[in-house]
N, C-alpha and C positions, 0 to 999 in steps of 0.2 A: 464740117465739124470734125475736129481732131479727137481721136479715141486712143487712150493709152492701154496697152496690153501688158499684163504682169504675170510672170511665172514665179510664184512665191515658194522658195525652198527653205531648207534648214539653215543654210549659211549664205545663200545667194538669192537675189531676185533678178530674174531676167526681165528686161524692159524693151518693149517695141512701141512704135507709134504709127498711126495711120496717116495717109496723105490727107490734105485738107478736104478732099471729096469723100473720104471714107471708103475708098475702093481697095487700096493696097496697104499692107503692113510692112514696115521696115524695122529691122533690129536696131536698137539704139545703144544699149549698154548692159552691163551686169553690175549690180550693186552688191558688194560683198560685206559681210559682217562676221565678227568673231564668234558670237554666241547667238543661238536661236532666238532667245528672248530679248536681246538688245536691239530694239527697232528704231531708236531715236534718230540715228544717222540715216537709216533707210527711209524713214518717213520724211525727213528733211529733204533728202535728194529727190524723192518722188514729188514733193511739193514744188521744188525748184523746176523740175521738168514740166509739171503741169502749168506753172506760170509761164515759162518760156514758150511753150507750144500752144498755150491757150486751150488746154484740154477741157472738154465738156463732159466726158464720160470715161470711166475706167472699166476694162474687162479683166477680171481676175480669174486665172485658171483655178478650177476647183478639182483637186485630186479625189477621185472616187475609186472605190474598189471595183473590180470587174463585175461584181453582183449588184452594183449601183448603191452600195452602202458607203457611209463616210467612216474613215478611220481617224486615227490621231492627227495625221497631217491635214486631213480635210477640216477637222474641228479647229485646228490652229489657223487655217486659212480663213475660216469664217470669222474668227476673232480679229484677224488682221483686216478683213473687210470692214468690220465695225469701226476699227480705229481709223482707217482711211476715210470713211464717210464722216466721222465725227471731226477729224482734223481738217480735211480738205473741203468739206461741203460740196463735193462732186459725187454724182451718182456712181455707184460701183455695182456692176453686174457680174455674177459668177458665170463661168462657162466651163462645161465638162472638159477637162484636160486629159482624160484617159488616153494614153498612148502618144501624147504629144512629144514627150521626151524620147520615146522609142522612135518616132518618126524623124525627129531631129538627129538622133544618133545614126539612123539609116542614111539620111542625106549626107552627113559628114563622112560616113564610111564609104559611100559611093564616090565621094569627092577625094577619096584616098588621103584623108587628113590624119595626121599622127594623133595618137592618144593624148599627148600633151596639148596640142592645139585644139583638139575636140573639147577638152575640159575647159578651155578658156572661152569657148563660144556657145556651148550646148544650151545654156540657160537662156541666152539671148535669142537663139534660134527657136527654142521651145516657146518663148513668149511671142515670137513672130508667127509661129504656126497657130497658137491659140487665138491670137488676134485675127489672123487671116481667115481661120475657120468661122469665127464670129461674123466678120464682115461678109463673107460669102453667104452665110445663112440668112443674113439680114437683107441681102440684095433682092 
């Protein structure tokens, strides 16, 4: 069963996909948009990916505050979850993404990647970390 992992941000959405067995996550791409609210192209691209990979479930990173509350970004993520479920008819499960971007940044720093290159891959790596954490927890 293929599972799609998403790191939904203000202007980008990092995308990762599981292997067919659901054991490992691989970064796929970053979907960029100009405005936070303009999701039409993002939704279309996610739909294309889901069709191409025969995705059966989506894991959406849910940004929580360190005290486990939801802020504005978390609320927008839950609205995005509803839109995904309504459009794609695929189950969407949220997954606590606290510190996933920090972990991704640390990996890229340890790889001695330049700031410019980090900016181009950080969201994809964060989506991969979110999905891999989910897969590991479900094993």
